[in-house]
DOKESE-506249 format. One record per residue (C-alpha): residue number from 0; residue in three letters; x, y, z. Coordinates in steps of 0.25 Angstrom, whole numbers. Example, Ala and Ser with C-alpha at 12.3 -4.5 7.8 and 13.67 -1.06 7.14 Angstrom:
pt k 0, r ala, X 49, Y -18, Z 31
pt k 1, r ser, X 55, Y -4, Z 29
END
This chain:
pt k 0, r met, X 180, Y 985, Z 569
pt k 1, r ser, X 171, Y 987, Z 557
pt k 2, r phe, X 158, Y 994, Z 555
pt k 3, r gly, X 149, Y 991, Z 543
pt k 4, r pro, X 138, Y 1000, Z 537
pt k 5, r pro, X 124, Y 996, Z 543
pt k 6, r pro, X 112, Y 1000, Z 536
pt k 7, r ser, X 110, Y 1015, Z 538
pt k 8, r val, X 109, Y 1028, Z 530
pt k 9, r phe, X 124, Y 1027, Z 528
pt k 10, r thr, X 123, Y 1014, Z 520
pt k 11, r gln, X 111, Y 1020, Z 512
pt k 12, r ser, X 119, Y 1032, Z 508
pt k 13, r ala, X 130, Y 1022, Z 503
pt k 14, r val, X 120, Y 1015, Z 494
pt k 15, r thr, X 115, Y 1029, Z 489
pt k 16, r ala, X 129, Y 1033, Z 486
pt k 17, r gln, X 132, Y 1020, Z 479
pt k 18, r thr, X 120, Y 1022, Z 470
pt k 19, r gln, X 123, Y 1037, Z 467
pt k 20, r gln, X 138, Y 1032, Z 463
pt k 21, r lys, X 132, Y 1022, Z 454
pt k 22, r lys, X 123, Y 1032, Z 447
pt k 23, r arg, X 135, Y 1042, Z 446
pt k 24, r arg, X 143, Y 1031, Z 440
pt k 25, r arg, X 133, Y 1028, Z 429
pt k 26, r arg, X 131, Y 1043, Z 426
pt k 27, r thr, X 147, Y 1044, Z 425
pt k 28, r trp, X 148, Y 1032, Z 415
pt k 29, r leu, X 137, Y 1039, Z 407
pt k 30, r leu, X 144, Y 1052, Z 407
pt k 31, r val, X 157, Y 1046, Z 404
pt k 32, r ala, X 151, Y 1039, Z 392
pt k 33, r leu, X 145, Y 1052, Z 386
pt k 34, r leu, X 158, Y 1059, Z 388
pt k 35, r val, X 166, Y 1049, Z 381
pt k 36, r ala, X 157, Y 1050, Z 369
pt k 37, r phe, X 158, Y 1065, Z 370
pt k 38, r val, X 173, Y 1065, Z 371
pt k 39, r ala, X 174, Y 1055, Z 359
pt k 40, r gly, X 166, Y 1064, Z 350
pt k 41, r leu, X 174, Y 1077, Z 354
pt k 42, r gly, X 188, Y 1070, Z 353
pt k 43, r thr, X 199, Y 1077, Z 360
pt k 44, r gly, X 192, Y 1090, Z 362
pt k 45, r gly, X 182, Y 1082, Z 372
pt k 46, r trp, X 194, Y 1079, Z 381
pt k 47, r leu, X 198, Y 1093, Z 381
pt k 48, r leu, X 184, Y 1097, Z 386
pt k 49, r trp, X 184, Y 1086, Z 397
pt k 50, r gly, X 197, Y 1092, Z 403
pt k 51, r arg, X 195, Y 1107, Z 401
pt k 52, r asp, X 192, Y 1110, Z 416
pt k 53, r gly, X 203, Y 1101, Z 421
pt k 54, r gly, X 192, Y 1094, Z 429
pt k 55, r ser, X 188, Y 1079, Z 431
pt k 56, r pro, X 176, Y 1073, Z 423
pt k 57, r ser, X 168, Y 1075, Z 436
pt k 58, r gly, X 170, Y 1090, Z 436
pt k 59, r arg, X 178, Y 1090, Z 449
pt k 60, r ser, X 193, Y 1094, Z 447
pt k 61, r glu, X 203, Y 1083, Z 451
pt k 62, r ala, X 215, Y 1087, Z 459
pt k 63, r ala, X 229, Y 1084, Z 455
pt k 64, r ala, X 235, Y 1071, Z 461
pt k 65, r pro, X 242, Y 1075, Z 474
pt k 66, r gly, X 256, Y 1073, Z 477
pt k 67, r pro, X 264, Y 1069, Z 490
pt k 68, r leu, X 266, Y 1084, Z 493
pt k 69, r asp, X 251, Y 1087, Z 493
pt k 70, r val, X 241, Y 1085, Z 505
pt k 71, r arg, X 233, Y 1073, Z 504
pt k 72, r gln, X 219, Y 1074, Z 499
pt k 73, r thr, X 214, Y 1059, Z 500
pt k 74, r val, X 202, Y 1054, Z 492
pt k 75, r glu, X 196, Y 1042, Z 499
pt k 76, r lys, X 191, Y 1030, Z 492
pt k 77, r pro, X 179, Y 1022, Z 497
pt k 78, r pro, X 183, Y 1010, Z 505
pt k 79, r ala, X 180, Y 996, Z 500
pt k 80, r ser, X 171, Y 994, Z 512
pt k 81, r thr, X 163, Y 1005, Z 519
pt k 82, r thr, X 163, Y 997, Z 532
pt k 83, r gly, X 172, Y 1004, Z 542
pt k 84, r ala, X 183, Y 997, Z 551
pt k 85, r met, X 193, Y 1002, Z 561
pt k 86, r ala, X 206, Y 1005, Z 553
pt k 87, r phe, X 213, Y 1012, Z 565
pt k 88, r arg, X 212, Y 1015, Z 579
pt k 89, r phe, X 221, Y 1023, Z 589
pt k 90, r ser, X 216, Y 1023, Z 603
pt k 91, r val, X 221, Y 1023, Z 617
pt k 92, r asp, X 216, Y 1018, Z 631
pt k 93, r asp, X 227, Y 1022, Z 640
pt k 94, r met, X 225, Y 1037, Z 640
pt k 95, r thr, X 226, Y 1042, Z 655
pt k 96, r pro, X 217, Y 1053, Z 661
pt k 97, r gly, X 222, Y 1067, Z 657
pt k 98, r glu, X 230, Y 1061, Z 645
pt k 99, r his, X 229, Y 1069, Z 632
pt k 100, r tyr, X 233, Y 1066, Z 618
pt k 101, r ala, X 233, Y 1077, Z 607
pt k 102, r leu, X 231, Y 1070, Z 594
pt k 103, r pro, X 233, Y 1080, Z 583
pt k 104, r gly, X 232, Y 1076, Z 569
pt k 105, r met, X 227, Y 1063, Z 562
pt k 106, r trp, X 232, Y 1058, Z 548
pt k 107, r ala, X 230, Y 1045, Z 540
pt k 108, r thr, X 236, Y 1038, Z 528
pt k 109, r asp, X 233, Y 1025, Z 522
pt k 110, r thr, X 241, Y 1018, Z 533
pt k 111, r ile, X 243, Y 1027, Z 545
pt k 112, r leu, X 235, Y 1035, Z 555
pt k 113, r ala, X 243, Y 1046, Z 561
pt k 114, r lys, X 240, Y 1054, Z 573
pt k 115, r gly, X 246, Y 1065, Z 582
pt k 116, r ile, X 247, Y 1062, Z 596
pt k 117, r asn, X 253, Y 1073, Z 605
pt k 118, r arg, X 267, Y 1074, Z 600
pt k 119, r thr, X 267, Y 1061, Z 591
pt k 120, r leu, X 262, Y 1058, Z 577
pt k 121, r ala, X 259, Y 1043, Z 576
pt k 122, r gly, X 255, Y 1035, Z 564
pt k 123, r tyr, X 247, Y 1022, Z 566
pt k 124, r pro, X 245, Y 1011, Z 555
pt k 125, r ile, X 230, Y 1011, Z 551
pt k 126, r gly, X 224, Y 998, Z 555
pt k 127, r ala, X 231, Y 999, Z 569
pt k 128, r asp, X 224, Y 1000, Z 583
pt k 129, r ala, X 233, Y 1010, Z 589
pt k 130, r ala, X 236, Y 1016, Z 603
pt k 131, r pro, X 247, Y 1026, Z 606
pt k 132, r gly, X 260, Y 1020, Z 612
pt k 133, r lys, X 257, Y 1006, Z 607
pt k 134, r asn, X 268, Y 1007, Z 596
pt k 135, r gln, X 257, Y 1005, Z 586
pt k 136, r glu, X 261, Y 1018, Z 578
pt k 137, r lys, X 267, Y 1016, Z 564
pt k 138, r trp, X 275, Y 1028, Z 567
pt k 139, r thr, X 276, Y 1040, Z 577
pt k 140, r val, X 282, Y 1054, Z 576
pt k 141, r arg, X 286, Y 1059, Z 590
pt k 142, r leu, X 287, Y 1075, Z 589
pt k 143, r asp, X 294, Y 1084, Z 598
pt k 144, r gly, X 282, Y 1090, Z 604
pt k 145, r pro, X 266, Y 1089, Z 602
pt k 146, r ile, X 260, Y 1090, Z 589
pt k 147, r cys, X 255, Y 1105, Z 588
pt k 148, r gly, X 249, Y 1105, Z 573
pt k 149, r tyr, X 245, Y 1096, Z 562
pt k 150, r thr, X 238, Y 1096, Z 549
pt k 151, r pro, X 228, Y 1085, Z 544
pt k 152, r his, X 234, Y 1086, Z 530
pt k 153, r val, X 243, Y 1074, Z 525
pt k 154, r thr, X 251, Y 1074, Z 512
pt k 155, r val, X 249, Y 1064, Z 501
pt k 156, r asp, X 261, Y 1057, Z 506
pt k 157, r his, X 256, Y 1056, Z 520
pt k 158, r arg, X 263, Y 1067, Z 528
pt k 159, r thr, X 258, Y 1077, Z 537
pt k 160, r ala, X 263, Y 1088, Z 547
pt k 161, r val, X 262, Y 1091, Z 561
pt k 162, r leu, X 267, Y 1102, Z 570
pt k 163, r phe, X 273, Y 1099, Z 584
pt k 164, r lys, X 279, Y 1107, Z 596
pt k 165, r ala, X 294, Y 1107, Z 599
pt k 166, r ser, X 292, Y 1100, Z 612
pt k 167, r asp, X 282, Y 1096, Z 623
pt k 168, r arg, X 284, Y 1109, Z 630
pt k 169, r pro, X 272, Y 1117, Z 631
pt k 170, r glu, X 279, Y 1129, Z 626
pt k 171, r ala, X 285, Y 1122, Z 614
pt k 172, r phe, X 281, Y 1128, Z 600
pt k 173, r cys, X 274, Y 1121, Z 589
pt k 174, r asn, X 284, Y 1124, Z 578
pt k 175, r his, X 288, Y 1110, Z 572
pt k 176, r val, X 281, Y 1103, Z 560
pt k 177, r val, X 284, Y 1089, Z 555
pt k 178, r leu, X 279, Y 1082, Z 543
pt k 179, r val, X 276, Y 1067, Z 545
pt k 180, r asp, X 274, Y 1056, Z 536
pt k 181, r leu, X 262, Y 1049, Z 540
pt k 182, r asp, X 265, Y 1035, Z 534
pt k 183, r asp, X 278, Y 1033, Z 542
pt k 184, r gly, X 279, Y 1044, Z 552
pt k 185, r arg, X 291, Y 1050, Z 546
pt k 186, r glu, X 294, Y 1064, Z 550
pt k 187, r val, X 297, Y 1070, Z 536
pt k 188, r trp, X 302, Y 1083, Z 542
pt k 189, r glu, X 300, Y 1092, Z 554
pt k 190, r arg, X 302, Y 1108, Z 554
pt k 191, r thr, X 300, Y 1119, Z 564
pt k 192, r phe, X 292, Y 1132, Z 561
pt k 193, r pro, X 292, Y 1146, Z 567
pt k 194, r val, X 284, Y 1149, Z 580
pt k 195, r ser, X 275, Y 1162, Z 581
pt k 196, r thr, X 268, Y 1167, Z 592
pt k 197, r ala, X 260, Y 1177, Z 584
pt k 198, r gly, X 246, Y 1179, Z 589
pt k 199, r ser, X 249, Y 1170, Z 601
pt k 200, r ser, X 241, Y 1171, Z 614
pt k 201, r val, X 248, Y 1171, Z 627
pt k 202, r ser, X 244, Y 1157, Z 630
pt k 203, r ser, X 249, Y 1151, Z 617
pt k 204, r pro, X 264, Y 1154, Z 614
pt k 205, r gln, X 262, Y 1149, Z 600
pt k 206, r arg, X 250, Y 1148, Z 591
pt k 207, r thr, X 247, Y 1135, Z 585
pt k 208, r pro, X 254, Y 1132, Z 572
pt k 209, r gly, X 247, Y 1125, Z 560
pt k 210, r val, X 252, Y 1115, Z 549
pt k 211, r thr, X 246, Y 1110, Z 536
pt k 212, r leu, X 250, Y 1104, Z 523
pt k 213, r ala, X 249, Y 1108, Z 509
pt k 214, r his, X 256, Y 1104, Z 496
pt k 215, r asp, X 270, Y 1101, Z 500
pt k 216, r thr, X 269, Y 1110, Z 512
pt k 217, r val, X 268, Y 1109, Z 527
pt k 218, r ala, X 263, Y 1123, Z 531
pt k 219, r val, X 264, Y 1128, Z 546
pt k 220, r thr, X 258, Y 1140, Z 551
pt k 221, r trp, X 265, Y 1145, Z 564
pt k 222, r gly, X 258, Y 1159, Z 567
pt k 223, r gly, X 269, Y 1168, Z 561
pt k 224, r gly, X 268, Y 1161, Z 547
pt k 225, r thr, X 268, Y 1148, Z 540
pt k 226, r ser, X 279, Y 1139, Z 537
pt k 227, r ala, X 278, Y 1129, Z 525
pt k 228, r phe, X 287, Y 1116, Z 524
pt k 229, r asp, X 288, Y 1107, Z 512
pt k 230, r leu, X 283, Y 1093, Z 514
pt k 231, r ala, X 295, Y 1085, Z 509
pt k 232, r glu, X 306, Y 1091, Z 518
pt k 233, r gly, X 300, Y 1102, Z 527
pt k 234, r arg, X 308, Y 1113, Z 520
pt k 235, r thr, X 302, Y 1127, Z 522
pt k 236, r lys, X 294, Y 1131, Z 510
pt k 237, r trp, X 289, Y 1144, Z 515
pt k 238, r arg, X 286, Y 1152, Z 527
pt k 239, r thr, X 276, Y 1164, Z 528
pt k 240, r thr, X 276, Y 1173, Z 540
pt k 241, r val, X 265, Y 1182, Z 546
pt k 242, r thr, X 267, Y 1195, Z 553
pt k 243, r gly, X 259, Y 1204, Z 562
pt k 244, r ser, X 247, Y 1199, Z 569
pt k 245, r cys, X 244, Y 1187, Z 561
pt k 246, r arg, X 248, Y 1173, Z 561
pt k 247, r asp, X 247, Y 1160, Z 552
pt k 248, r asp, X 237, Y 1152, Z 559
pt k 249, r gly, X 235, Y 1138, Z 552
pt k 250, r ala, X 235, Y 1133, Z 538
pt k 251, r ala, X 226, Y 1124, Z 529
pt k 252, r gly, X 233, Y 1114, Z 520
pt k 253, r gly, X 229, Y 1103, Z 510
pt k 254, r ala, X 227, Y 1107, Z 495
pt k 255, r gly, X 231, Y 1121, Z 499
pt k 256, r leu, X 237, Y 1130, Z 510
pt k 257, r leu, X 230, Y 1140, Z 518
pt k 258, r val, X 236, Y 1148, Z 530
pt k 259, r arg, X 227, Y 1154, Z 540
pt k 260, r arg, X 231, Y 1168, Z 546
pt k 261, r ala, X 226, Y 1174, Z 559
pt k 262, r cys, X 228, Y 1189, Z 561
pt k 263, r trp, X 224, Y 1197, Z 574
pt k 264, r lys, X 223, Y 1211, Z 578
pt k 265, r glu, X 235, Y 1218, Z 583
pt k 266, r gly, X 236, Y 1218, Z 598
pt k 267, r ala, X 226, Y 1206, Z 599
pt k 268, r pro, X 232, Y 1196, Z 608
pt k 269, r ser, X 232, Y 1184, Z 599
pt k 270, r thr, X 224, Y 1177, Z 587
pt k 271, r asp, X 215, Y 1171, Z 598
pt k 272, r asp, X 208, Y 1185, Z 597
pt k 273, r trp, X 197, Y 1181, Z 588
pt k 274, r asp, X 191, Y 1195, Z 586
pt k 275, r gly, X 205, Y 1200, Z 581
pt k 276, r thr, X 209, Y 1189, Z 572
pt k 277, r thr, X 207, Y 1188, Z 557
pt k 278, r tyr, X 210, Y 1176, Z 548
pt k 279, r ser, X 215, Y 1174, Z 534
pt k 280, r val, X 219, Y 1162, Z 526
pt k 281, r arg, X 230, Y 1162, Z 515
pt k 282, r lys, X 232, Y 1152, Z 504
pt k 283, r val, X 247, Y 1149, Z 503
pt k 284, r asp, X 255, Y 1142, Z 492
pt k 285, r pro, X 261, Y 1130, Z 499
pt k 286, r ala, X 273, Y 1131, Z 490
pt k 287, r thr, X 277, Y 1145, Z 493
pt k 288, r gly, X 269, Y 1150, Z 504
pt k 289, r ala, X 263, Y 1162, Z 496
pt k 290, r thr, X 250, Y 1167, Z 499
pt k 291, r val, X 240, Y 1164, Z 488
pt k 292, r trp, X 228, Y 1171, Z 494
pt k 293, r thr, X 223, Y 1176, Z 508
pt k 294, r tyr, X 209, Y 1175, Z 513
pt k 295, r ser, X 205, Y 1184, Z 525
pt k 296, r ala, X 193, Y 1179, Z 534
pt k 297, r ala, X 183, Y 1190, Z 538
pt k 298, r lys, X 185, Y 1197, Z 552
pt k 299, r gly, X 178, Y 1191, Z 563
pt k 300, r val, X 182, Y 1176, Z 559
pt k 301, r arg, X 187, Y 1169, Z 571
pt k 302, r asp, X 193, Y 1157, Z 565
pt k 303, r leu, X 197, Y 1152, Z 551
pt k 304, r val, X 200, Y 1138, Z 547
pt k 305, r val, X 203, Y 1132, Z 533
pt k 306, r pro, X 195, Y 1119, Z 530
pt k 307, r ser, X 202, Y 1119, Z 516
pt k 308, r ala, X 214, Y 1125, Z 510
pt k 309, r glu, X 211, Y 1121, Z 496
pt k 310, r pro, X 200, Y 1124, Z 492
pt k 311, r pro, X 201, Y 1135, Z 502
pt k 312, r val, X 190, Y 1135, Z 513
pt k 313, r val, X 191, Y 1143, Z 526
pt k 314, r gly, X 182, Y 1142, Z 538
pt k 315, r val, X 179, Y 1154, Z 547
pt k 316, r ser, X 173, Y 1156, Z 561
pt k 317, r ala, X 165, Y 1169, Z 563
pt k 318, r gly, X 159, Y 1164, Z 575
pt k 319, r asp, X 163, Y 1160, Z 589
pt k 320, r thr, X 165, Y 1145, Z 585
pt k 321, r gly, X 166, Y 1137, Z 573
pt k 322, r leu, X 166, Y 1140, Z 558
pt k 323, r thr, X 156, Y 1149, Z 552
pt k 324, r glu, X 160, Y 1149, Z 538
pt k 325, r leu, X 168, Y 1142, Z 527
pt k 326, r ile, X 174, Y 1150, Z 516
pt k 327, r ser, X 179, Y 1145, Z 503
pt k 328, r leu, X 190, Y 1153, Z 496
pt k 329, r asp, X 193, Y 1155, Z 481
pt k 330, r ala, X 207, Y 1154, Z 474
pt k 331, r lys, X 210, Y 1168, Z 479
pt k 332, r gly, X 206, Y 1166, Z 493
pt k 333, r arg, X 193, Y 1174, Z 492
pt k 334, r asn, X 180, Y 1169, Z 499
pt k 335, r arg, X 173, Y 1160, Z 489
pt k 336, r ala, X 161, Y 1155, Z 497
pt k 337, r thr, X 157, Y 1155, Z 512
pt k 338, r val, X 150, Y 1144, Z 519
pt k 339, r ser, X 143, Y 1148, Z 531
pt k 340, r leu, X 142, Y 1137, Z 542
pt k 341, r gln, X 128, Y 1143, Z 546
pt k 342, r ser, X 130, Y 1145, Z 561
pt k 343, r gly, X 134, Y 1130, Z 563
pt k 344, r thr, X 124, Y 1124, Z 553
pt k 345, r tyr, X 137, Y 1118, Z 546
pt k 346, r val, X 149, Y 1114, Z 554
pt k 347, r gly, X 164, Y 1115, Z 550
pt k 348, r glu, X 174, Y 1111, Z 561
pt k 349, r cys, X 189, Y 1114, Z 560
pt k 350, r ala, X 199, Y 1109, Z 570
pt k 351, r ser, X 200, Y 1117, Z 583
pt k 352, r ser, X 212, Y 1112, Z 591
pt k 353, r asp, X 226, Y 1115, Z 596
pt k 354, r tyr, X 231, Y 1112, Z 582
pt k 355, r leu, X 230, Y 1123, Z 571
pt k 356, r val, X 224, Y 1115, Z 559
pt k 357, r val, X 215, Y 1125, Z 552
pt k 358, r asp, X 211, Y 1116, Z 541
pt k 359, r asp, X 207, Y 1104, Z 550
pt k 360, r cys, X 191, Y 1106, Z 548
pt k 361, r pro, X 186, Y 1091, Z 549
pt k 362, r thr, X 172, Y 1094, Z 545
pt k 363, r ile, X 174, Y 1103, Z 533
pt k 364, r ala, X 178, Y 1097, Z 520
pt k 365, r val, X 181, Y 1105, Z 508
pt k 366, r gly, X 182, Y 1099, Z 493
pt k 367, r asp, X 175, Y 1097, Z 480
pt k 368, r gly, X 172, Y 1112, Z 480
pt k 369, r gln, X 164, Y 1112, Z 493
pt k 370, r val, X 165, Y 1112, Z 508
pt k 371, r phe, X 158, Y 1102, Z 517
pt k 372, r leu, X 153, Y 1104, Z 531
pt k 373, r arg, X 144, Y 1097, Z 541
pt k 374, r ser, X 131, Y 1102, Z 547
pt k 375, r lys, X 129, Y 1103, Z 561
pt k 376, r asp, X 123, Y 1091, Z 568
pt k 377, r gln, X 108, Y 1090, Z 567
pt k 378, r thr, X 101, Y 1083, Z 579
pt k 379, r asp, X 86, Y 1086, Z 577
pt k 380, r gln, X 83, Y 1072, Z 571
pt k 381, r gly, X 96, Y 1064, Z 575
pt k 382, r thr, X 110, Y 1068, Z 572
pt k 383, r ser, X 113, Y 1072, Z 558
pt k 384, r asn, X 120, Y 1082, Z 549
pt k 385, r trp, X 125, Y 1084, Z 535
pt k 386, r ile, X 137, Y 1089, Z 527
pt k 387, r ile, X 135, Y 1101, Z 518
pt k 388, r gly, X 144, Y 1105, Z 506
pt k 389, r phe, X 146, Y 1120, Z 502
pt k 390, r asp, X 152, Y 1124, Z 489
pt k 391, r leu, X 165, Y 1132, Z 490
pt k 392, r ala, X 162, Y 1141, Z 479
pt k 393, r thr, X 148, Y 1146, Z 483
pt k 394, r gly, X 146, Y 1141, Z 498
pt k 395, r asn, X 133, Y 1135, Z 494
pt k 396, r thr, X 129, Y 1121, Z 499
pt k 397, r thr, X 132, Y 1109, Z 490
pt k 398, r arg, X 130, Y 1095, Z 496
pt k 399, r lys, X 123, Y 1090, Z 509
pt k 400, r phe, X 126, Y 1077, Z 515
pt k 401, r asp, X 117, Y 1072, Z 526
pt k 402, r ser, X 123, Y 1063, Z 537
pt k 403, r gly, X 110, Y 1055, Z 539
pt k 404, r pro, X 103, Y 1053, Z 552
pt k 405, r asn, X 111, Y 1051, Z 565
pt k 406, r ala, X 124, Y 1054, Z 558
pt k 407, r leu, X 133, Y 1066, Z 556
pt k 408, r leu, X 141, Y 1069, Z 544
pt k 409, r arg, X 154, Y 1077, Z 543
pt k 410, r pro, X 164, Y 1080, Z 532
pt k 411, r val, X 178, Y 1074, Z 533
pt k 412, r arg, X 185, Y 1078, Z 521
pt k 413, r met, X 185, Y 1078, Z 506
pt k 414, r ser, X 189, Y 1065, Z 498
pt k 415, r gly, X 191, Y 1070, Z 484
pt k 416, r his, X 177, Y 1075, Z 480
pt k 417, r glu, X 170, Y 1067, Z 491
pt k 418, r leu, X 168, Y 1072, Z 505
pt k 419, r leu, X 171, Y 1062, Z 516
pt k 420, r ala, X 162, Y 1063, Z 528
pt k 421, r leu, X 160, Y 1056, Z 541
pt k 422, r arg, X 146, Y 1051, Z 545
pt k 423, r thr, X 145, Y 1049, Z 560
pt k 424, r ser, X 134, Y 1040, Z 566
pt k 425, r glu, X 126, Y 1047, Z 577
pt k 426, r asp, X 117, Y 1035, Z 580
pt k 427, r gly, X 127, Y 1025, Z 585
pt k 428, r ile, X 122, Y 1015, Z 575
pt k 429, r ser, X 125, Y 1019, Z 561
pt k 430, r pro, X 140, Y 1019, Z 557
pt k 431, r his, X 149, Y 1031, Z 555
pt k 432, r ala, X 153, Y 1033, Z 540
pt k 433, r leu, X 163, Y 1040, Z 531
pt k 434, r val, X 156, Y 1044, Z 519
pt k 435, r gly, X 160, Y 1051, Z 506
pt k 436, r leu, X 151, Y 1062, Z 501
pt k 437, r asp, X 150, Y 1067, Z 487
pt k 438, r pro, X 148, Y 1082, Z 485
pt k 439, r ala, X 145, Y 1080, Z 471
pt k 440, r thr, X 133, Y 1070, Z 472
pt k 441, r gly, X 130, Y 1071, Z 487
pt k 442, r gly, X 133, Y 1056, Z 487
pt k 443, r glu, X 139, Y 1048, Z 499
pt k 444, r arg, X 147, Y 1036, Z 499
pt k 445, r pro, X 152, Y 1028, Z 512
pt k 446, r tyr, X 166, Y 1026, Z 515
pt k 447, r leu, X 166, Y 1019, Z 529
pt k 448, r tyr, X 155, Y 1015, Z 539
pt k 449, r phe, X 160, Y 1013, Z 553
pt k 450, r gly, X 158, Y 1014, Z 568
pt k 451, r leu, X 166, Y 1019, Z 579
pt k 452, r pro, X 169, Y 1013, Z 593
pt k 453, r ala, X 163, Y 1022, Z 604
pt k 454, r glu, X 177, Y 1026, Z 609
pt k 455, r ala, X 180, Y 1032, Z 595
pt k 456, r ala, X 167, Y 1039, Z 594
pt k 457, r pro, X 173, Y 1052, Z 599
pt k 458, r leu, X 183, Y 1052, Z 587
pt k 459, r thr, X 171, Y 1057, Z 578
pt k 460, r ser, X 171, Y 1070, Z 585
pt k 461, r ile, X 174, Y 1082, Z 575
pt k 462, r asp, X 181, Y 1090, Z 586
pt k 463, r asp, X 190, Y 1080, Z 593
pt k 464, r ser, X 194, Y 1070, Z 581
pt k 465, r asp, X 199, Y 1070, Z 567
pt k 466, r val, X 193, Y 1062, Z 556
pt k 467, r leu, X 201, Y 1058, Z 544
pt k 468, r val, X 198, Y 1050, Z 532
pt k 469, r gln, X 210, Y 1044, Z 525
pt k 470, r asp, X 212, Y 1032, Z 516
pt k 471, r gly, X 199, Y 1026, Z 518
pt k 472, r arg, X 198, Y 1027, Z 533
pt k 473, r val, X 192, Y 1037, Z 543
pt k 474, r phe, X 200, Y 1041, Z 555
pt k 475, r phe, X 195, Y 1047, Z 568
pt k 476, r gly, X 206, Y 1053, Z 577
pt k 477, r ala, X 205, Y 1061, Z 590
pt k 478, r lys, X 212, Y 1074, Z 591
pt k 479, r thr, X 215, Y 1072, Z 606
pt k 480, r ala, X 214, Y 1061, Z 616
pt k 481, r asp, X 212, Y 1063, Z 631
pt k 482, r gly, X 213, Y 1052, Z 642
pt k 483, r pro, X 201, Y 1047, Z 650
pt k 484, r ser, X 195, Y 1054, Z 662
pt k 485, r ala, X 201, Y 1051, Z 675
pt k 486, r ala, X 188, Y 1043, Z 679
pt k 487, r gln, X 189, Y 1035, Z 666
pt k 488, r lys, X 204, Y 1032, Z 667
pt k 489, r lys, X 204, Y 1024, Z 654
pt k 490, r ala, X 197, Y 1026, Z 640
pt k 491, r trp, X 199, Y 1020, Z 626
pt k 492, r ile, X 201, Y 1032, Z 617
pt k 493, r tyr, X 201, Y 1032, Z 602
pt k 494, r leu, X 211, Y 1042, Z 596
pt k 495, r val, X 210, Y 1038, Z 581
pt k 496, r leu, X 200, Y 1028, Z 574
pt k 497, r gly, X 201, Y 1024, Z 559
pt k 498, r ile, X 190, Y 1018, Z 551
pt k 499, r gly, X 193, Y 1011, Z 538
pt k 500, r ser, X 186, Y 1002, Z 528
pt k 501, r ala, X 184, Y 987, Z 533
pt k 502, r ala, X 188, Y 983, Z 519
pt k 503, r glu, X 203, Y 987, Z 524
pt k 504, r lys, X 203, Y 976, Z 534
END
């Protein structure tokens, strides 16, 4: 199944992007020639001037090369062909009415697509047309109980962590963590962590724990504190505890580590009492557990999420639903700049489910000194929207990228200095597209053009599905799956669909 780019606004944008790239290359060669002449005249002193600020010739700082203990920050390469072809499918046609799959977490490497399925982790070879129970998995990890926590982060050497319950019993606690190698399904280690009922409501004997990854660290928040384990052997690195009417309530990882804390009024029944709950975030040293700084959200904030741990960006909800502001923090945890979402003019979604993943914000991308959001859908003259960038230092708008007519554009993630975005076609004629947007120039380059079968169309839903770009492919994965209605009895249900370049075939 392959889909080429028919004549459309997308192919015109590709021509424009290529023209801009050629112009930039000519300017770059001219600049290099002038610099070489300048440096030759200055001698060694010129080279000292070149590297004084430790930056690259482009003016953008380059991060040190990551090691296996770091969290993966992949920079995608443009494919040999922008024609999209099906690279992976995971689907079922035998679910019965009333049957339900929980599908927490989706991860990909260059060869494996891994998915959580109730109490099992399964790894499928990319290129497969897979269905559960057909022995098509490359590996499976059967856990003692259902998966009850996960992180979207993966280490450079393809490992990730999930939480699971001790058994299938409804009263079982979520107090086990396992580190799994995604390449071969090996359980690197498994550990338990404490259980806390602090702030619990009557209907919930244990508040949901959370897990994330930072440098050489698996961090688990369990209410009464945070436990950290080293990646290699699962040894306890440190443990912090919280007393009184407060609880550690989720952590954000990646290039840094931020831990969210919720506190409530004495005598309040639980942290579900919004009027009596306050939130704070503390930056933690992954090596020692020491608090570097603490940021306290204003009173009246009803929720707090962390789209980025480094650079630190928090999102707060001061209304009944949804985020109302994004706040960038400085090196001491102070408010650096505030971005207002202007009563829904700009939209930033963060995951809201049974799993505590406070840094899973699928339409907020942070990088290159900016945060990128999508606008709300415009429907006055066909469906369209745009992506807008905001400067983390000032909160001012930077770049605007339009979706084009009869299409919607949404951020996916940063890829180095480039923003990867998904353009979904709304007219049923033009293809969908994965594109790269350059915040420095406003340019756009295509990565993949593709179509989706009708059965897979629900996988583009922001609320119900995950979108993952990895190693030149884009994957769409359902978060849950339910059997057909009693009247329908049988249905073909897509759980994951992956699109890659036709040049791979």
